[in-house]
N, C-alpha and C positions, 0 to 999 in steps of 0.2 A: 223654828220656821214652819210654815204651812205649805203643803204641797199644792201645786197648781195643775197637776196632771198625773194620772196613774194609769198604768198599762203594762206592756211588756216589750222587751227587745227580742226581735226575731233573729237569732244567730244560727243560720242553717235550720236544723230541726230542734235546736235548743231554744227553749222559751225562758226568758229571764224577767220575772216580775220586777218592775221598778216604779219609783215615784220621781217626778220632776219638781225641783225647787228653783226659784229665781236666784241667780248668783250675784246679782248687782242690785243696788238701790240708788235712787236719785239723791245726789248730795247738794243740789241747789236749794236756796232758800224758798220757802213756800210763801209766795206773795199773793195777797188777795186783790181783786179788782174792786175799786171803790168809786162812788160818785164824788167828784172833787168838791161839790158844793157842801155836803154834810158828812162825807166819809162813810156813807151807808154802803154795805156790801152789795155787789151786783149778783143777782140770781139768774140762772139760765132756766128758762121755762120751755117745756115741750108743748108747743102750741098746735092744735088741730087747724090745718090750713082752711077748712070750711067753716067751722064754728067760731074760731078764734079763742077757744077755751083750752085751759091746761089739761093735758092728758096724763094720768098717773102711770107709773112704770108698769103696773099690772095689766094695763090695757094696750101696751105697745107690743107689736109683733113685727116680724121681718117678712118682706115680700119682694117678689121680682116681677117687674112689669113685662108681660108677655101678651102680644097682640092687643095692646092698649088696655089690658086688664091685669090687675095684680093677683099673682098666685102667692098665697100666704104659706110660709114654711114654719114648721115647729122644730123643736130640738130633736124630736124623734125622726123627723124627715131627714135631718142632716146625718143622723146615724144610719138610717136605712139606705142612704145613698151609697155608703161604703162602710159597713159596720166594722170590718177588720182594720181599716185604716184609722179609725177613731181611737183604737186601743192598742195599736201596735207600731213600734219603731222598727221598720223592716230594713235590715242591713242588706244592701245590694252588692257592695264590693269593698275591698280594702286597698288603700293607696298610700304612697309615701306623703308625708305632710308637705314637703316642698313642691309637690305637684299641684297644690291648691293655692292660688294667689290670694293674698290677704283681702282683696277687694270683695271677695265672696262671703267673708265672715260677718255675722251680724251680732247676735245676742248669746251670751253664755248662760247655761243652766247647770245646776248640780243634779247628778243622778244618784238616788239612794236605792239600795236593794230592798225590795218589799219582802214580806214574809214568804219564805220558801225559795227565795231567789239568791240567797247569800253565796252558795258555792258556785253557781253558774256566773254570777256577777264577778266574783273574784277570779274565775277562770278567764273570762273575757278581758278583764283589766290586765292581768299579768301576761296574757297572750299578746295583747296590743303592745305592752311594754317591751316584751322580748322581740317582737317582730319589727318594732320601730315604725309601725304603720298606724293609720287612723281608719275608722270605719265610716263609710258613706251610706246614708239611708234616708228614708222618708217617713213622715208621720203627720197626723192631723191634730192641730190644736186650735181651739176657738173657731171651728168650722173652716179652717184654711189649711190646705196641704203645704207642708214645709219640707225642705231638704236640710239635712243636718250632717255634722261630723261628730263622731264619738272618739274621744281621745283620753289618755290618762292625764290626770292632774293631781299631783301629790300621790295620795293612795286611794283615789276615787276615780270614777268615770265622769267626764265633763261632756255635756251635750252642747255643741255650738250650732245654733240656728244659722243657716246660710241663705244667701240670695240665689235665686235661679239665674242662669246666664242671661235670660231675656230681660231681667230687671236691671242689668248694667247698661247705662247709657253709652251710646257711641260718641267718641270724642274726635272724630275725624275733622270736624269743622273748627277745632280749636287751633290757635297759633302756637304750635310746639316747635321750638328751635332745634335744629339739627346739631351735629357735632363738628361740622365743617370748619367753623371759625375758632375752635379751641386749639391753643398753642401747647405743645408738649411741656414747656416750662410752667405754664399756668396749671396744667393738670397735675404735674409733680408737686407744685406748691399747695394745691387743693388737697391732695392726698396727705401731705405733711400736716395740714390743719386737721384733717379727719383723724389721723393717728394721734395727734396731740389731744384731741377731745374724746378719745376712746379710753374709758376707765379700765382698770385691770379686772374689775368685777362689776357688772351692771346691777344697780340697786333701784328697782322701779319704785319702791316704797318712799324714796326721798321726794318724789314729785307729789305735791299737795295742791288742792284747790284753794289757792290763796285769795282769789277774787271774792268769793263769798264771805271769807273771814274779814276782809277789808270792808265789804258792804255792811256786815253786821256791826263793825265799829262805827260806821257812819250813822247807822240806824240808832245806835245807843246815844250818840252825840246829839242827834236831832231830837230824840225823846227827852233829853235833859235840857233842850233849848240852847245848847252850846253852838258856837259859831263853827261852821265847817270850813276847814282850811282849803284854799283853792289849790288843787293839784297842778303840777307842772309836768307836762310830757316832753321829755328832752329827746329831740331828734338829732342823731349824729349825722352831720353832713360830711361826706367824703371830700377831702381836700383835692383829690385827683380822680379822674375817671379811669385811670390806668388800672386794669384788673390785677396785674402783678403787684403793684404798689399796695393795693387794698388787701390782698392776701398776705403780703409780707407784714403789713401793719397788724393784721389779725393775729398772726403768729407771735409777734412781739408783745401784743396786748395780753395774750394768754400767758406768756412767760412772766410778765410783770405781776399778774394776779397770783400766779403760783409761787412767786418768790416772797 
């Protein structure tokens, strides 16, 4: 793997040199956009709005419109704005993992100890494991400030990019039903269904992206000129609107599949 960021973790007065690596990759099929008339690929051009001509990447710069004039910014300008933030993951505090709602988590990254940071990296890793806490900090990547959580993952440190609180949309205008109409017997039956569907040990690895595999089968069939079978989507219609009857039927269905 190739690192996408290098810098340090600020742990009090301890400086831990690290490198960041992407922990995920896109598993979806890479589909090209084509002209349906002759299947030519579609190219995206960077067009100058005044001349109508294509602009090469080497001539493209970033700018901010200020008082109706553009102020052009260079990579050096971004570093000058806050040089310490562009190379430092500053730990601000430590919290229990359950204090952070999952809605705030975004993208995971692997952290590797850079040369000279092995001992301090191991120290932070094992201190987090023993304390049962995660570190909350900030860093800058691609000219954008981010908030993150550092936590143990197997025998390494994982950086979880997070969303700022102001990025979470307000949901007060949504129609969210209350608990007033729930009957105790219905709740008891729902809990029974939850317990029935709870494995002794959860195995996340059993969940696979089957849609892309099925799509690839269809692509191969079309490439051979084979006829594509018409799929049928079976919708199960409830025989009754009674919630208790539906829950009871769900429990019995699970028992039938298990036997």
